[in-house]
C-alpha positions as CSV (number, residue, x, y, z in Angstrom):
1,M,10.8,-19.6,-19.1
2,K,9.8,-20.2,-15.4
3,Y,11.6,-18.4,-12.5
4,N,12.4,-19.9,-9.0
5,Y,13.5,-19.0,-5.5
6,K,17.0,-18.3,-6.4
7,D,15.8,-15.7,-9.3
8,I,13.5,-13.9,-6.8
9,K,16.1,-13.6,-4.2
10,E,18.7,-12.2,-6.6
11,S,16.4,-9.7,-8.3
12,Y,15.5,-8.6,-4.6
13,K,19.0,-8.3,-3.7
14,K,20.0,-6.7,-7.0
15,I,17.3,-3.9,-6.6
16,G,18.6,-3.1,-3.2
17,I,16.5,-5.2,-0.6
18,C,18.9,-5.3,2.4
19,E,18.7,-6.2,6.2
20,G,16.9,-3.8,8.4
21,M,14.7,-2.3,5.6
22,T,11.0,-1.6,6.2
23,I,9.1,-2.5,2.9
24,S,5.8,-1.5,1.8
25,L,5.1,-4.4,-0.6
26,K,2.4,-4.3,-3.6
27,T,2.0,-7.0,-5.8
28,D,0.5,-8.6,-8.8
29,L,2.4,-11.8,-9.6
30,R,0.6,-12.7,-12.6
31,F,2.7,-10.1,-14.8
32,L,6.1,-12.2,-13.7
33,G,4.8,-15.4,-15.8
34,P,5.0,-19.0,-14.5
35,F,6.9,-20.1,-11.3
36,S,9.0,-23.2,-11.2
37,S,6.6,-24.9,-9.2
38,N,3.0,-25.4,-10.1
39,S,2.0,-24.9,-6.3
40,Q,0.7,-21.5,-5.7
41,K,2.0,-22.2,-2.0
42,D,5.5,-22.6,-3.1
43,M,5.4,-19.5,-5.2
44,L,4.2,-17.4,-2.2
45,E,6.4,-18.8,0.3
46,S,9.3,-18.2,-2.1
47,H,8.6,-14.6,-2.4
48,F,8.1,-14.2,1.3
49,N,10.9,-16.2,2.5
50,A,13.5,-14.3,0.0
51,L,12.3,-11.1,1.4
52,A,12.2,-12.2,5.2
53,D,16.0,-13.4,4.6
54,L,17.1,-10.5,3.0
55,I,15.7,-7.8,5.4
56,D,16.0,-10.1,8.5
57,L,12.6,-9.7,10.2
58,S,14.2,-9.2,13.5
59,K,15.6,-6.0,12.2
60,G,13.2,-5.2,9.4
61,T,9.5,-5.1,8.7
62,I,7.2,-6.2,5.6
63,V,3.9,-4.7,5.3
64,V,1.1,-5.1,2.8
65,S,-2.3,-3.8,2.2
66,T,-5.2,-6.3,3.5
67,A,-7.9,-4.1,2.5
68,S,-11.4,-5.5,2.3
69,T,-13.2,-2.7,0.4
70,S,-16.2,-4.9,-0.4
71,L,-17.4,-4.4,3.0
72,C,-17.8,-0.5,2.4
73,N,-21.8,0.0,2.3
74,T,-22.5,-3.5,3.5
75,N,-23.6,-4.8,6.8
76,N,-20.9,-7.6,6.6
77,I,-18.9,-7.9,9.8
78,F,-15.2,-7.2,9.7
79,D,-13.1,-9.7,11.6
80,V,-9.6,-8.6,12.0
81,N,-8.4,-12.2,12.4
82,N,-10.5,-13.9,9.4
83,T,-11.7,-11.4,7.1
84,P,-9.5,-12.0,4.0
85,S,-7.5,-9.6,2.1
86,E,-8.6,-8.5,-1.1
87,F,-5.3,-7.3,-2.5
88,G,-3.6,-10.7,-3.9
89,A,-2.6,-14.0,-2.8
90,L,0.6,-12.9,-1.4
91,T,-0.9,-10.3,0.8
92,E,-3.3,-12.8,2.3
93,F,-0.4,-15.3,2.7
94,I,1.7,-12.6,4.6
95,R,-1.4,-11.8,6.8
96,N,-1.7,-15.5,7.8
97,Q,1.8,-15.9,8.9
98,I,2.6,-16.5,12.5
99,G,3.6,-13.1,14.1
100,A,1.8,-10.9,11.5
101,I,0.0,-8.1,12.9
102,R,-3.2,-6.5,11.3
103,S,-4.6,-3.0,11.8
104,F,-8.2,-2.4,12.8
105,H,-10.1,-0.7,9.9
106,P,-12.8,-2.8,8.0
107,F,-12.1,-1.2,4.5
108,N,-8.3,-0.3,4.6
109,S,-6.4,-2.5,6.8
110,Y,-2.8,-3.4,6.6
111,A,-0.6,-6.5,7.8
112,A,2.9,-6.3,9.0
113,I,5.4,-8.7,10.0
114,G,8.7,-8.2,11.7
115,K,10.5,-5.5,14.0
116,N,8.2,-2.8,13.7
117,A,4.9,-4.7,12.9
118,N,3.4,-3.6,16.3
119,Y,3.9,0.0,15.9
120,I,2.9,0.2,12.5
121,C,-0.4,-1.7,12.9
122,T,-1.7,-1.0,16.3
123,N,-3.2,2.2,18.0
124,N,-4.0,3.5,14.6
125,S,-6.6,6.1,13.4
126,R,-10.1,5.5,12.4
127,H,-9.1,7.2,9.1
128,C,-7.5,5.5,6.1
129,Y,-4.7,8.1,5.7
130,G,-3.5,10.9,7.6
131,S,-1.7,10.9,11.1
132,N,-1.4,7.7,13.1
133,T,-2.2,5.5,10.2
134,P,-0.1,2.7,9.0
135,K,1.1,4.9,5.8
136,A,2.2,7.8,8.3
137,R,4.3,5.3,10.4
138,L,5.9,3.7,7.1
139,L,7.0,7.4,6.4
140,E,8.3,7.6,9.8
141,L,10.4,4.6,9.6
142,D,11.6,5.6,6.1
143,A,10.1,2.7,4.2
144,K,10.8,1.7,0.8
145,C,8.0,0.8,-1.6
146,L,8.6,-2.6,-3.5
147,S,6.2,-3.2,-6.4
148,I,6.0,-6.8,-7.8
149,G,4.9,-6.9,-11.4
150,L,3.3,-3.3,-11.7
151,H,4.8,0.0,-12.1
152,P,4.6,2.3,-9.2
153,T,2.4,4.7,-11.1
154,E,-0.4,2.1,-10.9
155,T,0.1,1.1,-7.4
156,S,1.1,4.4,-5.5
157,T,-1.7,4.7,-2.7
158,L,0.7,7.0,-1.1
159,I,-0.8,9.7,-3.2
160,H,-4.0,9.4,-1.3
161,H,-2.1,10.1,2.0
162,V,-0.6,13.2,0.6
163,E,-4.2,14.2,-0.8
164,M,-5.5,13.8,2.7
165,L,-2.7,15.8,4.6
166,M,-2.8,18.6,2.0
167,G,-6.4,18.7,1.9
168,V,-7.3,18.5,-1.7
169,P,-10.9,19.9,-2.5
170,Y,-12.2,17.2,-4.7
171,R,-12.3,14.7,-1.9
172,Y,-14.3,14.7,1.5
173,V,-14.1,12.8,4.8
174,K,-17.2,10.3,5.0
175,E,-18.1,8.5,8.3
176,F,-19.4,5.0,8.2
177,I,-20.8,3.0,11.0
178,H,-19.7,-0.5,10.4
179,P,-20.2,-3.7,12.3
180,V,-17.0,-5.1,13.7
181,L,-16.1,-8.1,15.8
182,R,-14.0,-7.4,19.3
183,Q,-13.6,-10.3,21.6
184,D,-16.4,-12.3,20.1
185,K,-19.0,-9.5,20.2
186,V,-20.4,-7.2,17.4
187,F,-19.9,-3.6,17.7
188,Y,-21.1,-0.7,15.2
189,E,-18.3,1.7,15.2
190,P,-17.4,4.8,13.2
191,F,-14.5,4.5,10.6
192,Y,-13.7,7.1,8.1
193,M,-12.9,7.3,4.0
194,H,-11.4,10.1,2.2
195,L,-13.6,10.0,-1.0
196,R,-13.7,11.8,-4.3
197,Y,-16.9,14.0,-4.9
198,L,-18.7,11.7,-7.9
199,E,-19.8,15.1,-9.5
200,C,-16.2,16.2,-10.2
201,K,-15.5,13.0,-12.4
202,A,-11.8,13.4,-11.2
203,V,-9.6,11.2,-13.0
204,M,-6.1,10.4,-11.3
205,N,-3.3,10.5,-13.5
206,L,0.0,10.4,-11.7
207,N,2.0,10.6,-15.1
208,N,0.6,14.0,-15.7
209,M,2.4,15.9,-13.1
210,V,3.5,13.8,-10.1
211,Y,5.7,11.3,-11.4
212,P,7.6,13.7,-13.8
213,N,8.0,16.2,-10.7
214,F,9.4,13.2,-8.7
215,Y,12.1,12.5,-11.6
216,K,12.7,16.2,-12.0
217,S,13.7,16.4,-8.3
218,G,16.7,13.9,-9.0
219,Y,14.9,10.8,-7.6
220,I,14.5,7.6,-9.3
221,I,12.6,4.3,-9.3
222,K,14.9,1.2,-9.6
223,E,13.9,-1.7,-11.5
224,E,15.0,-5.1,-12.1
225,S,13.9,-8.1,-14.2
226,L,12.4,-11.1,-12.7
227,G,10.5,-13.9,-14.4
228,R,8.6,-12.2,-17.5
229,G,8.1,-9.1,-15.6
230,K,9.9,-6.5,-13.5
231,I,10.0,-5.4,-9.9
232,Y,10.3,-1.8,-8.8
233,L,11.7,0.0,-5.6
234,F,11.3,3.6,-4.7
235,S,11.8,5.7,-1.4
236,M,8.3,6.5,0.3
237,N,9.9,9.7,1.8
238,E,11.2,10.9,-1.5
239,F,8.0,10.4,-3.2
240,Y,5.9,12.1,-0.3
241,S,8.2,15.2,0.0
242,T,8.3,16.0,-3.8
243,T,4.6,15.4,-3.9
244,E,3.9,17.4,-1.3
245,A,5.9,20.3,-2.4
246,L,4.0,19.9,-5.8
247,F,0.7,20.1,-4.1
248,T,1.8,23.3,-2.2
249,N,1.3,25.1,-5.3
250,D,-1.5,22.9,-7.0
251,L,-3.6,20.8,-5.4
252,Y,-5.1,19.5,-8.5
253,A,-1.6,18.1,-9.4
254,A,-2.5,14.4,-9.1
255,L,-5.6,14.8,-11.8
256,E,-5.7,14.5,-15.6
257,N,-7.8,17.9,-15.6
258,I,-9.0,20.3,-13.0
259,P,-12.8,19.4,-12.6
260,S,-15.1,21.5,-14.3
261,L,-17.9,21.0,-11.9
262,K,-16.7,21.7,-8.4
263,P,-19.5,21.0,-5.9
264,Y,-17.2,22.2,-3.2
265,Q,-16.8,25.8,-4.5
266,K,-19.2,28.6,-3.4
């Protein structure tokens, strides 16, 4: 059975999307099955328009990751206006909307459209996570995370923001000098990533402690059916506060196991 614009809007409304919301959108539309039109443009427009109508872009904001991680460790120039998003067709569609603003980071950019787009995606840190990044500003604005097709356990990049701020030992900050285009000129500038020590062989598993702790704290992830799949909604601040508290006592809480090899240990 194919789904259509009306189904999208009804599901978004049922799950709680409403006027004035700031939405951090994660997508994998494949899991919803076939759309009523064979045109990908129609499908993308339907998802975007349904969200934009419900939140009212004069009052709310839609934010997506437009990361281009394939540029990392290359000499390929980052062009904030033209380098495509590598995080799905809908994120690229939103990046190209009139009025969308993209943050300036060659590997981990975001695009936002709506009331707070400028605040979220300008004058950002050169880090991927931490203070003055789009993630930090989403938390300030009490954003909700809407995941389309995939359960949040598979899309929660907010965990990396927690890892950065809590200073987990199995990650370190690495500087990359990367070519970027500014005003038609190429500059080599520093940008930073929060990377795992490869020797640790650290495996993320949010179902181990992070999400059980989230549920134990009394919070929920809302879900609704759409097409052949589901959509999910949760509060970013609820996730952050419970996970920060968890990390206060256990900095390895996001991992499947504590690493047996610790290159950071003396």
